[in-house]
mmCIF file as Biopython writes it, N, C-alpha, C and O atoms, coordinates in Angstrom:
data_model
#
loop_
_atom_site.group_PDB
_atom_site.id
_atom_site.type_symbol
_atom_site.label_atom_id
_atom_site.label_alt_id
_atom_site.label_comp_id
_atom_site.label_asym_id
_atom_site.label_entity_id
_atom_site.label_seq_id
_atom_site.pdbx_PDB_ins_code
_atom_site.Cartn_x
_atom_site.Cartn_y
_atom_site.Cartn_z
_atom_site.occupancy
_atom_site.B_iso_or_equiv
_atom_site.auth_seq_id
_atom_site.auth_asym_id
_atom_site.pdbx_PDB_model_num
ATOM 1   N N  . MET A ? 1  ? 100.737 45.181 115.431 1.0 0.0 1  A 1 
ATOM 2   C CA . MET A ? 1  ? 100.105 45.210 114.385 1.0 0.0 1  A 1 
ATOM 3   C C  . MET A ? 1  ? 101.386 43.799 113.431 1.0 0.0 1  A 1 
ATOM 4   O O  . MET A ? 1  ? 102.571 43.530 113.625 1.0 0.0 1  A 1 
ATOM 5   N N  . ALA A ? 2  ? 100.576 43.371 112.662 1.0 0.0 2  A 1 
ATOM 6   C CA . ALA A ? 2  ? 101.556 42.073 112.052 1.0 0.0 2  A 1 
ATOM 7   C C  . ALA A ? 2  ? 101.320 42.452 110.257 1.0 0.0 2  A 1 
ATOM 8   O O  . ALA A ? 2  ? 100.410 42.972 109.611 1.0 0.0 2  A 1 
ATOM 9   N N  . ALA A ? 3  ? 102.687 41.869 109.918 1.0 0.0 3  A 1 
ATOM 10  C CA . ALA A ? 3  ? 102.406 41.900 108.582 1.0 0.0 3  A 1 
ATOM 11  C C  . ALA A ? 3  ? 101.529 41.525 107.385 1.0 0.0 3  A 1 
ATOM 12  O O  . ALA A ? 3  ? 100.826 40.563 107.697 1.0 0.0 3  A 1 
ATOM 13  N N  . VAL A ? 4  ? 101.345 41.872 106.315 1.0 0.0 4  A 1 
ATOM 14  C CA . VAL A ? 4  ? 100.051 41.311 105.585 1.0 0.0 4  A 1 
ATOM 15  C C  . VAL A ? 4  ? 100.625 41.390 104.039 1.0 0.0 4  A 1 
ATOM 16  O O  . VAL A ? 4  ? 101.456 42.119 103.497 1.0 0.0 4  A 1 
ATOM 17  N N  . TRP A ? 5  ? 99.900  40.436 103.638 1.0 0.0 5  A 1 
ATOM 18  C CA . TRP A ? 5  ? 99.813  40.378 102.299 1.0 0.0 5  A 1 
ATOM 19  C C  . TRP A ? 5  ? 98.638  41.046 101.540 1.0 0.0 5  A 1 
ATOM 20  O O  . TRP A ? 5  ? 97.502  40.691 101.855 1.0 0.0 5  A 1 
ATOM 21  N N  . SER A ? 6  ? 98.801  41.985 100.563 1.0 0.0 6  A 1 
ATOM 22  C CA . SER A ? 6  ? 97.604  42.292 100.055 1.0 0.0 6  A 1 
ATOM 23  C C  . SER A ? 6  ? 96.952  40.933 99.058  1.0 0.0 6  A 1 
ATOM 24  O O  . SER A ? 6  ? 97.300  39.763 99.222  1.0 0.0 6  A 1 
ATOM 25  N N  . GLU A ? 7  ? 96.100  41.330 98.177  1.0 0.0 7  A 1 
ATOM 26  C CA . GLU A ? 7  ? 95.241  40.854 97.512  1.0 0.0 7  A 1 
ATOM 27  C C  . GLU A ? 7  ? 96.033  40.648 96.428  1.0 0.0 7  A 1 
ATOM 28  O O  . GLU A ? 7  ? 97.069  41.312 96.410  1.0 0.0 7  A 1 
ATOM 29  N N  . PRO A ? 8  ? 95.820  39.868 95.465  1.0 0.0 8  A 1 
ATOM 30  C CA . PRO A ? 8  ? 96.640  40.124 93.884  1.0 0.0 8  A 1 
ATOM 31  C C  . PRO A ? 8  ? 95.376  41.265 93.220  1.0 0.0 8  A 1 
ATOM 32  O O  . PRO A ? 8  ? 94.191  41.434 93.507  1.0 0.0 8  A 1 
ATOM 33  N N  . TYR A ? 9  ? 96.286  41.895 92.233  1.0 0.0 9  A 1 
ATOM 34  C CA . TYR A ? 9  ? 95.580  43.261 91.698  1.0 0.0 9  A 1 
ATOM 35  C C  . TYR A ? 9  ? 96.855  43.660 90.273  1.0 0.0 9  A 1 
ATOM 36  O O  . TYR A ? 9  ? 98.077  43.544 90.189  1.0 0.0 9  A 1 
ATOM 37  N N  . PHE A ? 10 ? 95.739  44.173 89.304  1.0 0.0 10 A 1 
ATOM 38  C CA . PHE A ? 10 ? 96.509  44.569 88.259  1.0 0.0 10 A 1 
ATOM 39  C C  . PHE A ? 10 ? 97.237  46.243 88.459  1.0 0.0 10 A 1 
ATOM 40  O O  . PHE A ? 10 ? 96.478  47.098 88.916  1.0 0.0 10 A 1 
ATOM 41  N N  . ASP A ? 11 ? 98.527  46.612 88.150  1.0 0.0 11 A 1 
ATOM 42  C CA . ASP A ? 11 ? 99.150  47.406 88.468  1.0 0.0 11 A 1 
ATOM 43  C C  . ASP A ? 11 ? 98.797  48.576 87.321  1.0 0.0 11 A 1 
ATOM 44  O O  . ASP A ? 11 ? 99.833  49.026 86.833  1.0 0.0 11 A 1 
ATOM 45  N N  . ALA A ? 12 ? 97.736  49.093 86.851  1.0 0.0 12 A 1 
ATOM 46  C CA . ALA A ? 12 ? 97.098  50.051 85.621  1.0 0.0 12 A 1 
ATOM 47  C C  . ALA A ? 12 ? 97.773  51.389 85.885  1.0 0.0 12 A 1 
ATOM 48  O O  . ALA A ? 12 ? 97.517  52.183 86.791  1.0 0.0 12 A 1 
ATOM 49  N N  . GLY A ? 13 ? 98.751  51.493 84.850  1.0 0.0 13 A 1 
ATOM 50  C CA . GLY A ? 13 ? 99.527  52.964 84.682  1.0 0.0 13 A 1 
ATOM 51  C C  . GLY A ? 13 ? 100.551 53.076 85.154  1.0 0.0 13 A 1 
ATOM 52  O O  . GLY A ? 13 ? 101.337 53.989 84.899  1.0 0.0 13 A 1 
ATOM 53  N N  . GLY A ? 14 ? 100.797 51.851 86.205  1.0 0.0 14 A 1 
ATOM 54  C CA . GLY A ? 14 ? 102.667 51.307 86.089  1.0 0.0 14 A 1 
ATOM 55  C C  . GLY A ? 14 ? 103.097 50.134 85.732  1.0 0.0 14 A 1 
ATOM 56  O O  . GLY A ? 14 ? 102.673 49.996 84.584  1.0 0.0 14 A 1 
ATOM 57  N N  . GLY A ? 15 ? 103.801 49.021 86.083  1.0 0.0 15 A 1 
ATOM 58  C CA . GLY A ? 15 ? 104.061 48.100 85.401  1.0 0.0 15 A 1 
ATOM 59  C C  . GLY A ? 15 ? 103.115 47.327 84.545  1.0 0.0 15 A 1 
ATOM 60  O O  . GLY A ? 15 ? 103.602 46.421 83.868  1.0 0.0 15 A 1 
ATOM 61  N N  . GLU A ? 16 ? 101.619 47.591 84.467  1.0 0.0 16 A 1 
ATOM 62  C CA . GLU A ? 16 ? 100.900 47.014 83.877  1.0 0.0 16 A 1 
ATOM 63  C C  . GLU A ? 16 ? 100.651 45.642 83.846  1.0 0.0 16 A 1 
ATOM 64  O O  . GLU A ? 16 ? 100.000 45.130 82.935  1.0 0.0 16 A 1 
ATOM 65  N N  . ILE A ? 17 ? 101.273 44.809 85.072  1.0 0.0 17 A 1 
ATOM 66  C CA . ILE A ? 17 ? 101.093 43.522 85.522  1.0 0.0 17 A 1 
ATOM 67  C C  . ILE A ? 17 ? 100.435 43.323 86.590  1.0 0.0 17 A 1 
ATOM 68  O O  . ILE A ? 17 ? 100.102 44.262 87.313  1.0 0.0 17 A 1 
ATOM 69  N N  . ASN A ? 18 ? 100.136 42.034 86.864  1.0 0.0 18 A 1 
ATOM 70  C CA . ASN A ? 18 ? 99.359  41.323 88.173  1.0 0.0 18 A 1 
ATOM 71  C C  . ASN A ? 18 ? 100.469 41.559 89.182  1.0 0.0 18 A 1 
ATOM 72  O O  . ASN A ? 18 ? 101.593 41.596 88.682  1.0 0.0 18 A 1 
ATOM 73  N N  . MET A ? 19 ? 100.384 41.745 90.657  1.0 0.0 19 A 1 
ATOM 74  C CA . MET A ? 19 ? 101.252 41.985 91.502  1.0 0.0 19 A 1 
ATOM 75  C C  . MET A ? 19 ? 100.669 41.794 92.777  1.0 0.0 19 A 1 
ATOM 76  O O  . MET A ? 19 ? 99.444  41.756 92.893  1.0 0.0 19 A 1 
ATOM 77  N N  . VAL A ? 20 ? 101.429 41.671 93.743  1.0 0.0 20 A 1 
ATOM 78  C CA . VAL A ? 20 ? 100.755 41.472 95.320  1.0 0.0 20 A 1 
ATOM 79  C C  . VAL A ? 20 ? 102.083 42.468 95.818  1.0 0.0 20 A 1 
ATOM 80  O O  . VAL A ? 20 ? 103.165 42.713 95.286  1.0 0.0 20 A 1 
ATOM 81  N N  . THR A ? 21 ? 101.401 42.944 97.199  1.0 0.0 21 A 1 
ATOM 82  C CA . THR A ? 21 ? 102.107 43.746 98.252  1.0 0.0 21 A 1 
ATOM 83  C C  . THR A ? 21 ? 102.530 43.082 99.533  1.0 0.0 21 A 1 
ATOM 84  O O  . THR A ? 21 ? 101.801 42.422 100.272 1.0 0.0 21 A 1 
ATOM 85  N N  . TYR A ? 22 ? 103.703 43.323 99.682  1.0 0.0 22 A 1 
ATOM 86  C CA . TYR A ? 22 ? 103.648 42.742 101.538 1.0 0.0 22 A 1 
ATOM 87  C C  . TYR A ? 22 ? 103.901 44.148 101.981 1.0 0.0 22 A 1 
ATOM 88  O O  . TYR A ? 22 ? 104.436 45.022 101.298 1.0 0.0 22 A 1 
ATOM 89  N N  . ALA A ? 23 ? 103.397 44.279 103.361 1.0 0.0 23 A 1 
ATOM 90  C CA . ALA A ? 23 ? 103.531 44.985 104.164 1.0 0.0 23 A 1 
ATOM 91  C C  . ALA A ? 23 ? 103.938 45.015 105.646 1.0 0.0 23 A 1 
ATOM 92  O O  . ALA A ? 23 ? 103.057 44.642 106.422 1.0 0.0 23 A 1 
ATOM 93  N N  . ALA A ? 24 ? 104.665 45.248 105.977 1.0 0.0 24 A 1 
ATOM 94  C CA . ALA A ? 24 ? 105.207 45.338 107.435 1.0 0.0 24 A 1 
ATOM 95  C C  . ALA A ? 24 ? 105.519 46.395 108.201 1.0 0.0 24 A 1 
ATOM 96  O O  . ALA A ? 24 ? 106.436 47.160 107.903 1.0 0.0 24 A 1 
ATOM 97  N N  . PRO A ? 25 ? 104.621 46.560 109.486 1.0 0.0 25 A 1 
ATOM 98  C CA . PRO A ? 25 ? 105.205 47.656 110.374 1.0 0.0 25 A 1 
ATOM 99  C C  . PRO A ? 25 ? 107.137 47.810 110.859 1.0 0.0 25 A 1 
ATOM 100 O O  . PRO A ? 25 ? 107.975 46.933 111.071 1.0 0.0 25 A 1 
ATOM 101 N N  . VAL A ? 26 ? 107.200 48.818 110.871 1.0 0.0 26 A 1 
ATOM 102 C CA . VAL A ? 26 ? 108.530 49.056 111.105 1.0 0.0 26 A 1 
ATOM 103 C C  . VAL A ? 26 ? 108.075 50.112 112.853 1.0 0.0 26 A 1 
ATOM 104 O O  . VAL A ? 26 ? 107.490 51.157 113.141 1.0 0.0 26 A 1 
ATOM 105 N N  . VAL A ? 27 ? 108.835 48.935 113.610 1.0 0.0 27 A 1 
ATOM 106 C CA . VAL A ? 27 ? 108.673 49.155 114.956 1.0 0.0 27 A 1 
ATOM 107 C C  . VAL A ? 27 ? 109.678 49.291 115.842 1.0 0.0 27 A 1 
ATOM 108 O O  . VAL A ? 27 ? 110.458 48.351 115.994 1.0 0.0 27 A 1 
ATOM 109 N N  . LYS A ? 28 ? 109.867 50.795 116.764 1.0 0.0 28 A 1 
ATOM 110 C CA . LYS A ? 28 ? 110.779 51.037 117.554 1.0 0.0 28 A 1 
ATOM 111 C C  . LYS A ? 28 ? 110.218 51.526 118.632 1.0 0.0 28 A 1 
ATOM 112 O O  . LYS A ? 28 ? 109.329 52.376 118.687 1.0 0.0 28 A 1 
ATOM 113 N N  . ASP A ? 29 ? 111.038 50.682 119.960 1.0 0.0 29 A 1 
ATOM 114 C CA . ASP A ? 29 ? 110.366 50.907 121.380 1.0 0.0 29 A 1 
ATOM 115 C C  . ASP A ? 29 ? 109.224 50.593 121.426 1.0 0.0 29 A 1 
ATOM 116 O O  . ASP A ? 29 ? 108.705 51.187 122.371 1.0 0.0 29 A 1 
ATOM 117 N N  . GLY A ? 30 ? 108.463 49.915 120.869 1.0 0.0 30 A 1 
ATOM 118 C CA . GLY A ? 30 ? 107.297 49.346 120.909 1.0 0.0 30 A 1 
ATOM 119 C C  . GLY A ? 30 ? 106.079 50.533 120.396 1.0 0.0 30 A 1 
ATOM 120 O O  . GLY A ? 30 ? 104.914 50.584 120.792 1.0 0.0 30 A 1 
ATOM 121 N N  . VAL A ? 31 ? 106.786 51.488 119.348 1.0 0.0 31 A 1 
ATOM 122 C CA . VAL A ? 31 ? 105.787 52.316 118.762 1.0 0.0 31 A 1 
ATOM 123 C C  . VAL A ? 31 ? 106.120 52.465 116.694 1.0 0.0 31 A 1 
ATOM 124 O O  . VAL A ? 31 ? 107.109 52.854 116.073 1.0 0.0 31 A 1 
ATOM 125 N N  . ILE A ? 32 ? 105.129 52.083 116.353 1.0 0.0 32 A 1 
ATOM 126 C CA . ILE A ? 32 ? 105.144 51.749 114.832 1.0 0.0 32 A 1 
ATOM 127 C C  . ILE A ? 32 ? 105.366 53.472 114.208 1.0 0.0 32 A 1 
ATOM 128 O O  . ILE A ? 32 ? 104.537 54.382 114.227 1.0 0.0 32 A 1 
ATOM 129 N N  . ILE A ? 33 ? 106.802 53.491 113.674 1.0 0.0 33 A 1 
ATOM 130 C CA . ILE A ? 33 ? 107.502 54.356 112.952 1.0 0.0 33 A 1 
ATOM 131 C C  . ILE A ? 33 ? 107.340 54.506 111.858 1.0 0.0 33 A 1 
ATOM 132 O O  . ILE A ? 33 ? 107.416 55.638 111.378 1.0 0.0 33 A 1 
ATOM 133 N N  . GLY A ? 34 ? 107.066 53.430 111.108 1.0 0.0 34 A 1 
ATOM 134 C CA . GLY A ? 34 ? 106.854 53.404 109.258 1.0 0.0 34 A 1 
ATOM 135 C C  . GLY A ? 34 ? 106.182 51.964 108.910 1.0 0.0 34 A 1 
ATOM 136 O O  . GLY A ? 34 ? 105.465 51.253 109.614 1.0 0.0 34 A 1 
ATOM 137 N N  . VAL A ? 35 ? 106.590 51.803 107.775 1.0 0.0 35 A 1 
ATOM 138 C CA . VAL A ? 35 ? 105.482 50.711 107.008 1.0 0.0 35 A 1 
ATOM 139 C C  . VAL A ? 35 ? 106.636 50.492 106.103 1.0 0.0 35 A 1 
ATOM 140 O O  . VAL A ? 35 ? 107.159 51.488 105.603 1.0 0.0 35 A 1 
ATOM 141 N N  . LEU A ? 36 ? 107.243 48.939 105.746 1.0 0.0 36 A 1 
ATOM 142 C CA . LEU A ? 36 ? 107.886 48.487 105.024 1.0 0.0 36 A 1 
ATOM 143 C C  . LEU A ? 36 ? 107.322 48.064 103.988 1.0 0.0 36 A 1 
ATOM 144 O O  . LEU A ? 36 ? 106.549 47.217 104.438 1.0 0.0 36 A 1 
ATOM 145 N N  . THR A ? 37 ? 107.163 48.093 102.667 1.0 0.0 37 A 1 
ATOM 146 C CA . THR A ? 37 ? 106.424 48.006 101.565 1.0 0.0 37 A 1 
ATOM 147 C C  . THR A ? 37 ? 107.022 46.926 100.565 1.0 0.0 37 A 1 
ATOM 148 O O  . THR A ? 37 ? 108.230 47.149 100.482 1.0 0.0 37 A 1 
ATOM 149 N N  . ALA A ? 38 ? 106.704 45.975 99.868  1.0 0.0 38 A 1 
ATOM 150 C CA . ALA A ? 38 ? 107.391 45.448 98.631  1.0 0.0 38 A 1 
ATOM 151 C C  . ALA A ? 38 ? 106.210 44.846 97.729  1.0 0.0 38 A 1 
ATOM 152 O O  . ALA A ? 38 ? 105.159 44.259 97.987  1.0 0.0 38 A 1 
ATOM 153 N N  . ASP A ? 39 ? 106.837 45.245 96.588  1.0 0.0 39 A 1 
ATOM 154 C CA . ASP A ? 39 ? 105.514 44.820 95.615  1.0 0.0 39 A 1 
ATOM 155 C C  . ASP A ? 39 ? 106.406 43.650 94.585  1.0 0.0 39 A 1 
ATOM 156 O O  . ASP A ? 39 ? 107.397 43.936 93.914  1.0 0.0 39 A 1 
ATOM 157 N N  . PHE A ? 40 ? 105.704 42.190 94.684  1.0 0.0 40 A 1 
ATOM 158 C CA . PHE A ? 40 ? 105.801 41.453 93.697  1.0 0.0 40 A 1 
ATOM 159 C C  . PHE A ? 40 ? 105.093 41.111 92.562  1.0 0.0 40 A 1 
ATOM 160 O O  . PHE A ? 40 ? 103.887 40.889 92.672  1.0 0.0 40 A 1 
ATOM 161 N N  . GLY A ? 41 ? 105.777 41.012 91.224  1.0 0.0 41 A 1 
ATOM 162 C CA . GLY A ? 41 ? 105.028 40.956 90.055  1.0 0.0 41 A 1 
ATOM 163 C C  . GLY A ? 41 ? 105.383 39.144 89.841  1.0 0.0 41 A 1 
ATOM 164 O O  . GLY A ? 41 ? 106.058 38.495 90.640  1.0 0.0 41 A 1 
ATOM 165 N N  . PRO A ? 42 ? 104.762 38.597 88.609  1.0 0.0 42 A 1 
ATOM 166 C CA . PRO A ? 42 ? 104.634 37.104 88.278  1.0 0.0 42 A 1 
ATOM 167 C C  . PRO A ? 42 ? 106.466 36.664 88.072  1.0 0.0 42 A 1 
ATOM 168 O O  . PRO A ? 42 ? 107.189 37.217 87.242  1.0 0.0 42 A 1 
ATOM 169 N N  . LEU A ? 43 ? 106.760 35.966 88.686  1.0 0.0 43 A 1 
ATOM 170 C CA . LEU A ? 43 ? 108.345 35.552 88.411  1.0 0.0 43 A 1 
ATOM 171 C C  . LEU A ? 43 ? 108.446 34.837 86.994  1.0 0.0 43 A 1 
ATOM 172 O O  . LEU A ? 43 ? 107.472 34.442 86.353  1.0 0.0 43 A 1 
ATOM 173 N N  . ALA A ? 44 ? 109.525 34.750 86.678  1.0 0.0 44 A 1 
ATOM 174 C CA . ALA A ? 44 ? 109.629 34.340 84.718  1.0 0.0 44 A 1 
ATOM 175 C C  . ALA A ? 44 ? 110.270 32.681 85.270  1.0 0.0 44 A 1 
ATOM 176 O O  . ALA A ? 44 ? 111.098 32.344 86.116  1.0 0.0 44 A 1 
ATOM 177 N N  . THR A ? 45 ? 109.144 31.716 84.018  1.0 0.0 45 A 1 
ATOM 178 C CA . THR A ? 45 ? 109.917 30.844 84.028  1.0 0.0 45 A 1 
ATOM 179 C C  . THR A ? 45 ? 110.430 30.529 82.899  1.0 0.0 45 A 1 
ATOM 180 O O  . THR A ? 45 ? 110.136 31.117 81.859  1.0 0.0 45 A 1 
ATOM 181 N N  . ALA A ? 46 ? 111.423 29.369 82.986  1.0 0.0 46 A 1 
ATOM 182 C CA . ALA A ? 46 ? 112.118 28.778 81.922  1.0 0.0 46 A 1 
ATOM 183 C C  . ALA A ? 46 ? 111.204 27.993 80.868  1.0 0.0 46 A 1 
ATOM 184 O O  . ALA A ? 46 ? 110.239 27.290 81.168  1.0 0.0 46 A 1 
ATOM 185 N N  . PRO A ? 47 ? 111.606 28.200 79.795  1.0 0.0 47 A 1 
ATOM 186 C CA . PRO A ? 47 ? 110.610 27.203 78.661  1.0 0.0 47 A 1 
ATOM 187 C C  . PRO A ? 47 ? 110.959 25.798 78.932  1.0 0.0 47 A 1 
ATOM 188 O O  . PRO A ? 47 ? 110.421 24.894 78.293  1.0 0.0 47 A 1 
#
């Protein structure tokens, strides 16, 4: 199983922002024992 990026989505009821999620399997001795996820929102830009 490979790591994947989600399609962009709107986080309604949470941060109320557009986001994407990165998910990667955690593997030990060839067995998936968990999933690591990270959510990313828009980056701030300088004026």
